[in-house]
Structures are given as structure tokens and as C-alpha cells.
C-alpha positions as a LaTeX table, in Angstrom:
\begin{tabular}{lrrr}
\hline
Residue & $x$ (\AA) & $y$ (\AA) & $z$ (\AA) \\
\hline
Met1 & $-28.99$ & 34.13 & 22.89 \\
Glu2 & $-27.96$ & 31.17 & 24.97 \\
Ile3 & $-29.16$ & 27.63 & 24.72 \\
His4 & $-28.85$ & 25.33 & 27.69 \\
Ile5 & $-29.22$ & 21.63 & 27.21 \\
His6 & $-29.67$ & 19.35 & 30.15 \\
Ile7 & $-29.00$ & 15.67 & 29.57 \\
Pro8 & $-30.02$ & 13.71 & 32.62 \\
Asn9 & $-28.07$ & 10.73 & 33.97 \\
Ile10 & $-24.79$ & 11.54 & 32.22 \\
Thr11 & $-21.89$ & 12.25 & 34.51 \\
Asn12 & $-18.51$ & 13.76 & 33.81 \\
Glu13 & $-17.09$ & 10.29 & 34.40 \\
Asp14 & $-19.34$ & 8.88 & 31.62 \\
Ile15 & $-18.22$ & 11.61 & 29.26 \\
Ser16 & $-14.58$ & 11.04 & 30.16 \\
Cys17 & $-14.94$ & 7.30 & 29.58 \\
Lys18 & $-16.52$ & 7.87 & 26.16 \\
Leu19 & $-13.81$ & 10.34 & 25.19 \\
Asp20 & $-11.14$ & 7.83 & 26.21 \\
Lys21 & $-12.79$ & 5.21 & 23.96 \\
Ile22 & $-12.87$ & 7.68 & 21.08 \\
Leu23 & $-9.18$ & 8.45 & 21.56 \\
Glu24 & $-8.32$ & 4.73 & 21.63 \\
Gln25 & $-10.20$ & 4.21 & 18.37 \\
Leu26 & $-8.42$ & 7.20 & 16.85 \\
Glu27 & $-5.06$ & 5.67 & 17.76 \\
Val28 & $-6.09$ & 2.40 & 16.09 \\
Met29 & $-7.18$ & 4.28 & 12.98 \\
Met30 & $-3.92$ & 6.23 & 12.81 \\
Ala31 & $-1.93$ & 3.01 & 13.11 \\
Lys32 & $-3.92$ & 1.59 & 10.17 \\
Val33 & $-3.18$ & 4.75 & 8.18 \\
Asp34 & 0.54 & 4.32 & 8.91 \\
Glu35 & 0.35 & 0.68 & 7.75 \\
Leu36 & $-1.41$ & 1.74 & 4.57 \\
Lys37 & 1.21 & 4.41 & 3.88 \\
Ala38 & 3.97 & 1.83 & 4.31 \\
Glu39 & 2.19 & $-0.51$ & 1.88 \\
Leu40 & 1.85 & 2.28 & $-0.67$ \\
Val41 & 5.55 & 3.11 & $-0.38$ \\
Ala42 & 6.47 & $-0.57$ & $-0.84$ \\
Ala43 & 4.16 & $-0.89$ & $-3.87$ \\
Asn44 & 5.61 & 2.28 & $-5.39$ \\
Glu45 & 9.19 & 1.09 & $-4.90$ \\
Ala46 & 8.37 & $-2.31$ & $-6.40$ \\
Thr47 & 6.68 & $-0.82$ & $-9.45$ \\
Asn48 & 9.52 & 1.67 & $-9.98$ \\
Glu49 & 12.02 & $-1.19$ & $-9.89$ \\
Leu50 & 9.94 & $-3.13$ & $-12.41$ \\
Ala51 & 9.69 & $-0.10$ & $-14.68$ \\
Ser52 & 13.47 & 0.23 & $-14.59$ \\
Asp53 & 13.84 & $-3.46$ & $-15.47$ \\
Met54 & 11.47 & $-2.98$ & $-18.40$ \\
Asp55 & 13.46 & 0.01 & $-19.64$ \\
Asp56 & 16.57 & $-2.19$ & $-19.56$ \\
Leu57 & 14.73 & $-4.90$ & $-21.47$ \\
Leu58 & 13.54 & $-2.44$ & $-24.14$ \\
Ser59 & 17.07 & $-1.13$ & $-24.65$ \\
Arg60 & 18.29 & $-4.70$ & $-25.20$ \\
Leu61 & 15.63 & $-5.23$ & $-27.90$ \\
Glu62 & 16.87 & $-2.34$ & $-30.06$ \\
Gly63 & 18.75 & $-3.49$ & $-33.13$ \\
Gly64 & 17.53 & $-7.09$ & $-33.10$ \\
Leu65 & 18.59 & $-10.11$ & $-31.11$ \\
Ser66 & 20.59 & $-13.23$ & $-31.65$ \\
Ala67 & 19.05 & $-16.55$ & $-30.60$ \\
Glu68 & 21.05 & $-16.45$ & $-27.35$ \\
Glu69 & 19.96 & $-12.87$ & $-26.64$ \\
Ala70 & 16.33 & $-13.75$ & $-27.39$ \\
Thr71 & 16.52 & $-16.59$ & $-24.87$ \\
Ala72 & 17.94 & $-14.21$ & $-22.26$ \\
Val73 & 15.22 & $-11.65$ & $-22.96$ \\
Gln74 & 12.57 & $-14.36$ & $-22.66$ \\
Ala75 & 13.99 & $-15.33$ & $-19.25$ \\
Gln76 & 13.97 & $-11.69$ & $-18.15$ \\
Ile77 & 10.35 & $-11.27$ & $-19.27$ \\
Thr78 & 9.38 & $-14.37$ & $-17.28$ \\
Glu79 & 11.18 & $-12.96$ & $-14.22$ \\
Leu80 & 9.40 & $-9.60$ & $-14.60$ \\
Lys81 & 6.06 & $-11.38$ & $-14.90$ \\
Thr82 & 6.75 & $-13.26$ & $-11.66$ \\
Lys83 & 7.72 & $-10.01$ & $-9.89$ \\
Leu84 & 4.56 & $-8.27$ & $-11.12$ \\
Gln85 & 2.41 & $-11.15$ & $-9.91$ \\
Ala86 & 4.10 & $-11.01$ & $-6.50$ \\
Val87 & 3.55 & $-7.23$ & $-6.23$ \\
Ala88 & $-0.09$ & $-7.64$ & $-7.27$ \\
Ala89 & $-0.64$ & $-10.44$ & $-4.74$ \\
Lys90 & 1.00 & $-8.54$ & $-1.89$ \\
His91 & $-0.70$ & $-5.21$ & $-2.60$ \\
Thr92 & $-4.22$ & $-6.35$ & $-3.39$ \\
Pro93 & $-6.80$ & $-3.83$ & $-2.18$ \\
Gly94 & $-8.18$ & $-4.89$ & 1.17 \\
Ser95 & $-5.19$ & $-7.07$ & 2.05 \\
Val96 & $-3.84$ & $-4.61$ & 4.62 \\
Thr97 & $-4.88$ & $-5.74$ & 8.10 \\
\hline
\end{tabular}
């Protein structure tokens, strides 16, 4: 069984033009996907670095702290908080353009 469809007033040139537009949009979409992948890699690297810093901090807490060590740990916690806020601000959903 064969089905023939005739669509009047559409030329091969029209079809070619529409296909070109579709391909252009596909290229734009793929570029956005590449940007998103790069953002995900950057977010992953940043969070892995922060996790490592937290592991270091936890190891320093074992066995108690002197007043000087407690001050240093407090400074490190403040630094980690700042890094986390920066990662969150940079990698907020919808911020990729």
C-alpha cells in the first residue's frame, strides 16, 4: 500500500530553507549543551575541592584544639563558607546563558 501526499505551494527550495533553519537551531542547542557540560564539570571540581578541604578540617578537629588552633579552624570554616557561597552563586540553575 502506498500513500501519496501532495502539499501544494511548497517547493524544494522552501523545504531546503526550513531544513537549514532547523540545522542552525540544532547547532545553537548543541553549543548550549556544551556550555552546560562545562558548568557541570566546574561545579563538580569546586565541590570536590571543598569536600577535600572539609576532610582536612575534620582531621584537625580530632583530639581537641588549643585556642590558637580553634581560631585557625574558625578562619578555615569562614573561608569554606565563602567558597560554597561563590559556587552556589555561580552555578545557580538557570544562570547558564
